[in-house]
C-alpha positions as CSV (number, residue, x, y, z in Angstrom):
1,M,39.4,-1.7,8.6
2,A,36.2,-1.6,6.5
3,T,34.1,-4.7,7.8
4,P,30.8,-5.3,5.5
5,D,27.0,-4.5,6.8
6,L,23.7,-4.8,6.1
7,K,23.0,-0.8,6.2
8,H,23.6,0.0,2.9
9,I,21.2,2.0,1.0
10,H,20.2,-1.1,-1.2
11,H,20.2,-3.5,1.6
12,R,17.6,-1.3,3.1
13,L,15.4,-1.0,0.0
14,L,15.4,-4.9,-0.3
15,D,14.2,-5.3,3.3
16,F,11.7,-2.5,2.8
17,G,10.0,-4.9,0.0
18,L,11.5,-3.9,-3.2
19,N,13.1,-6.5,-5.0
20,A,16.3,-6.2,-6.8
21,R,14.8,-4.9,-10.3
22,Q,13.2,-2.1,-8.2
23,T,15.4,-1.1,-6.5
24,C,17.6,-0.5,-9.7
25,V,14.7,1.4,-11.1
26,V,15.2,3.5,-8.0
27,F,18.8,4.0,-8.3
28,Y,18.2,5.0,-11.8
29,S,15.3,7.4,-11.1
30,A,17.3,9.2,-8.3
31,S,20.4,9.4,-10.9
32,G,18.2,11.1,-13.5
33,L,16.4,13.3,-11.2
34,L,19.8,14.6,-9.9
35,G,21.1,15.1,-13.3
36,A,18.1,16.8,-14.1
37,V,18.6,19.1,-11.6
38,G,22.1,19.6,-12.0
39,L,21.4,20.3,-15.6
40,M,19.1,23.2,-14.8
41,I,21.7,24.5,-12.2
42,F,23.8,25.4,-14.9
43,G,21.5,26.5,-17.1
44,H,20.8,23.9,-19.7
45,Q,17.0,24.0,-20.1
46,R,16.6,22.6,-23.4
47,I,18.6,19.8,-22.6
48,L,16.3,19.6,-18.9
49,A,13.4,19.8,-21.0
50,V,14.7,16.3,-23.5
51,V,15.7,14.5,-20.4
52,L,12.3,15.3,-18.6
53,V,9.9,14.5,-21.1
54,T,12.2,11.3,-22.2
55,F,11.6,10.4,-18.2
56,L,7.5,11.1,-18.1
57,I,7.4,8.8,-21.7
58,I,9.5,6.0,-20.1
59,V,7.5,6.3,-16.6
60,S,3.8,6.8,-17.8
61,T,5.1,3.7,-20.3
62,A,6.0,2.0,-17.5
63,A,3.0,2.3,-15.4
64,A,0.7,1.5,-18.3
65,D,2.5,-2.0,-18.8
66,R,2.4,-2.5,-14.9
67,L,-1.4,-1.7,-14.6
68,K,-2.1,-3.7,-18.2
69,K,-0.6,-6.9,-16.3
70,S,-2.7,-6.7,-12.8
71,T,-5.7,-7.8,-11.9
72,W,-6.5,-4.5,-9.5
73,R,-9.5,-2.9,-11.3
74,L,-12.1,0.4,-10.5
75,E,-15.4,-0.4,-10.9
76,H,-17.4,2.5,-12.6
77,P,-20.9,2.0,-12.4
78,Y,-22.0,5.1,-14.4
79,L,-19.7,4.0,-16.7
80,R,-21.0,0.7,-17.0
81,R,-24.6,1.7,-17.3
82,L,-23.5,4.5,-20.0
83,L,-21.7,1.6,-22.1
84,A,-24.5,-0.7,-21.9
85,E,-26.5,-1.4,-25.4
86,P,-29.7,0.7,-25.2
87,S,-32.7,-1.5,-25.1
88,T,-35.4,-1.7,-27.7
89,R,-39.0,-0.6,-26.3
């Protein structure tokens, strides 16, 4: 007899602090990674290369979009001095 519980992996990810969309991304990423490993095991290096490059493009685009929307910034005092307009003497 089956009984419902909250021990499934998606419930645990939600309890960990991820929202539903982030949980879905975790599942898609795991599926893509396991699929790439499966292709690699069976000797499909060209397909694997395309999959990995596509995955890296998607991840880097998502990371850049997230960083663009965040308010978190690094302080770079040396860069600020370098980019400052030169003073006229």
